[in-house]
C-alpha positions in Angstrom: -15.7 44.9 47.6 -18.0 46.5 45.1 -21.7 46.3 45.7 -23.9 44.1 43.4 -26.6 45.4 41.1 -29.3 45.2 43.8 -27.3 47.2 46.3 -26.5 49.8 43.6 -30.2 50.2 42.8 -31.1 50.5 46.5 -28.4 53.1 47.0 -29.6 55.0 43.9 -33.2 54.8 45.2 -32.3 56.1 48.6 -30.5 59.1 47.0 -33.5 59.7 44.8 -35.9 59.6 47.7 -33.8 61.9 50.0 -33.1 64.4 47.2 -36.3 64.1 45.2 -36.5 67.9 44.8 -33.4 67.8 42.7 -34.5 65.0 40.3 -35.1 65.8 37.5 -33.7 69.2 37.8 -33.2 72.1 35.4 -29.5 71.1 35.2 -28.4 69.3 32.1 -27.1 66.4 34.2 -28.1 64.4 37.2 -27.0 66.4 40.3 -25.4 63.5 42.0 -22.5 64.6 44.2 -19.9 63.0 46.4 -21.7 63.9 49.7 -24.9 62.3 48.5 -23.1 59.1 47.6 -21.1 59.0 50.8 -24.2 59.5 52.9 -26.1 56.7 51.0 -23.1 54.4 51.3 -22.9 55.0 55.1 -26.6 54.2 55.5 -26.1 51.0 53.5 -23.1 50.0 55.6 -20.8 50.0 52.6 -17.2 51.2 52.9 -15.3 52.0 49.7 -11.8 53.0 49.0 -10.9 55.7 46.4 -10.8 53.2 43.5 -14.0 51.5 44.4 -15.7 54.9 45.1 -15.2 56.0 41.5 -16.7 52.8 40.1 -19.6 53.0 42.5 -20.3 56.6 41.6 -20.5 55.7 37.9 -22.8 52.7 38.6 -25.1 54.8 40.8 -25.2 57.6 38.2 -26.3 55.1 35.6 -28.9 53.7 38.0 -30.2 57.2 38.8 -30.4 58.0 35.1 -32.6 55.0 34.6 -34.9 56.0 37.5 -35.6 59.7 36.8 -38.3 60.8 34.4 -36.7 61.7 31.1 -37.5 64.9 29.1 -35.7 66.9 26.6 -34.3 69.3 29.2 -32.7 66.3 31.1 -30.4 65.5 28.2 -27.5 64.5 30.6 -29.6 61.5 31.7 -30.4 60.6 28.1 -26.7 60.7 27.2 -25.8 58.5 30.2 -28.4 55.9 29.2 
C-alpha cells in the first residue's frame, strides 16, 4: 500500500534531516538515492515492492524539491517543481 501525503512528507523530512549536508548541493538535481529512501522507509515501518518503490521515490523527490531552498544552481529542483 502506498503511503499517503503526510507519510511522504515525513519520509522526505527525515531524509532531509539526516542528509542536510547534501541539500541543496552543487549538483543540478536533488541527490536522493535508493539507499536514502530504503533507510527512511524502514524507519517509517513501510514496506514497498518494486512497483510501489518507484512511485514512492517520485513522490519523495517531489516533496524534497519543495522543501529545499531554491537557487539558480539548484535547477533540478526547479524543474521538478
